C-alpha positions in Angstrom: -0.9 64.5 79.2 -1.8 61.1 77.7 0.4 59.2 80.1 -0.9 61.2 83.1 -4.5 60.1 82.3 -3.4 56.5 82.0 -1.7 56.6 85.4 -4.7 58.4 86.9 -6.9 55.4 85.7 -4.4 53.0 87.3 -4.2 54.9 90.6 -7.9 55.1 90.9 -8.1 51.3 90.2 -5.5 50.7 93.0 -7.5 52.9 95.4 -10.7 51.1 94.6 -8.9 47.8 95.3 -7.8 49.1 98.7 -11.4 50.2 99.5 -12.7 46.8 98.4 -10.4 45.1 100.8 -11.3 47.6 103.7 -15.0 47.1 103.1 -14.6 43.3 103.1 -12.9 43.5 106.5 -15.8 45.6 107.7 -18.2 43.0 106.3 -19.7 45.7 104.1 -20.1 43.3 101.3 -22.1 45.3 98.7 -19.6 48.1 98.8 -16.7 45.7 98.7 -18.0 44.1 95.5 -18.7 47.6 94.1 -15.2 48.7 94.6 -13.8 45.4 93.2 -15.8 46.0 90.1 -14.6 49.6 89.9 -10.9 48.5 90.3 -11.3 46.0 87.4 -13.1 48.5 85.2 -10.6 51.3 85.8 -7.6 49.1 85.2 -9.0 47.9 81.9 -9.7 51.6 81.0 -6.0 52.4 81.8 -4.9 49.9 79.2 -7.5 51.0 76.6 -6.3 54.6 77.1 -2.7 53.5 76.6 -3.8 52.2 73.2 -4.8 55.8 72.4 -8.5 54.8 72.5 -11.0 56.8 74.4 -12.6 54.3 76.8 -16.4 54.2 76.6 -18.4 55.5 79.5 -19.6 52.1 80.5 -19.4 49.8 83.5 -19.7 46.7 81.3 -16.4 44.8 81.8 -17.1 42.4 78.9 -17.4 45.4 76.6 -14.0 46.7 77.8 -12.5 43.2 77.3 -13.9 43.1 73.8 -12.2 46.4 72.9 -8.9 45.0 74.1 -9.4 41.8 72.2 -10.2 43.7 69.0 -7.0 45.6 69.4 -4.9 42.5 69.7 -4.1 42.9 73.4 -3.5 39.5 74.9 -6.1 39.0 77.6 -5.6 35.2 77.8 -4.3 35.4 81.4 -7.5 37.0 82.6 -10.5 34.8 83.6 -12.7 36.9 81.3 -16.0 35.2 82.0 -15.5 35.5 85.8 -14.3 39.0 85.6 -17.2 39.9 83.3 -19.5 38.9 86.1 -18.2 41.8 88.2 -20.3 44.1 86.1 -23.4 43.2 88.1 -21.8 45.0 91.1 -21.3 48.3 89.3 -24.7 49.8 89.9 -27.1 47.4 91.6 -25.0 47.0 94.7 -25.3 50.7 95.5 -29.1 50.8 95.8 -31.4 49.6 98.5 -33.5 47.5 96.2 -30.5 45.3 95.3 -32.0 41.9 95.2 -29.6 40.1 97.4 -26.5 41.3 99.2 -23.4 39.4 98.0 -22.1 36.7 100.3 -18.7 36.9 101.9 -17.5 34.2 99.5 -18.6 36.3 96.5 -17.0 39.4 97.9 -13.7 37.5 98.4 -13.8 36.2 94.9 -14.6 39.7 93.5 -11.6 41.1 95.3 -9.4 38.3 94.0 -10.5 38.9 90.4 -10.1 42.6 90.7 -6.6 42.2 92.1 -5.6 39.9 89.2 -7.0 42.4 86.8 -5.1 45.3 88.3 -1.9 43.3 88.3 -2.5 42.3 84.6 -3.1 46.0 83.7 0.2 47.0 85.4 2.1 44.4 83.4 0.4 45.5 80.1 1.2 49.1 80.8 4.9 48.1 81.3 4.8 46.2 78.0 3.4 49.4 76.4 6.2 51.4 78.0 4.0 53.4 80.3 5.5 54.1 83.7 3.1 54.9 86.5 
C-alpha cells in the first residue's frame, strides 16, 4: 500500500509535467506554470511519503524542502530558492485576479525547474529502493 501511494504521487507529478509542457505549447502560460508547480510539489511529496512521513496538505514548496532537509535527504542538487518560487503559481495563477500573467520566459523556467525536481525525485526514490 505504501509503495503504491508513493508511485501515485510520482505518476501525478509526471502527468502535471506533461500538462505544463502542453500548456506552454498552447501559450496558456498561467496554466503551464500552475502544472509546473504541481509537478514539483507532488514529486517532493513522493519522496516525503517514501520516508514514511505523511506530507502536509500544503502547496508551499519551501516547506516541503525543509521537511526533506530535516530528515537528512540530500537536496543539494536542487536549486531550492528557484524551485521555492514556483509556490506562487500554486493558487494565484488559477484565478482571474492574478496580478500578472507569467511571461513565456517564466513559464519555460518553471517547466525546467519542475522537470529537474521530478528527475531528482525519481533518483531519490531509486536510492530508497522504491520502484515505480
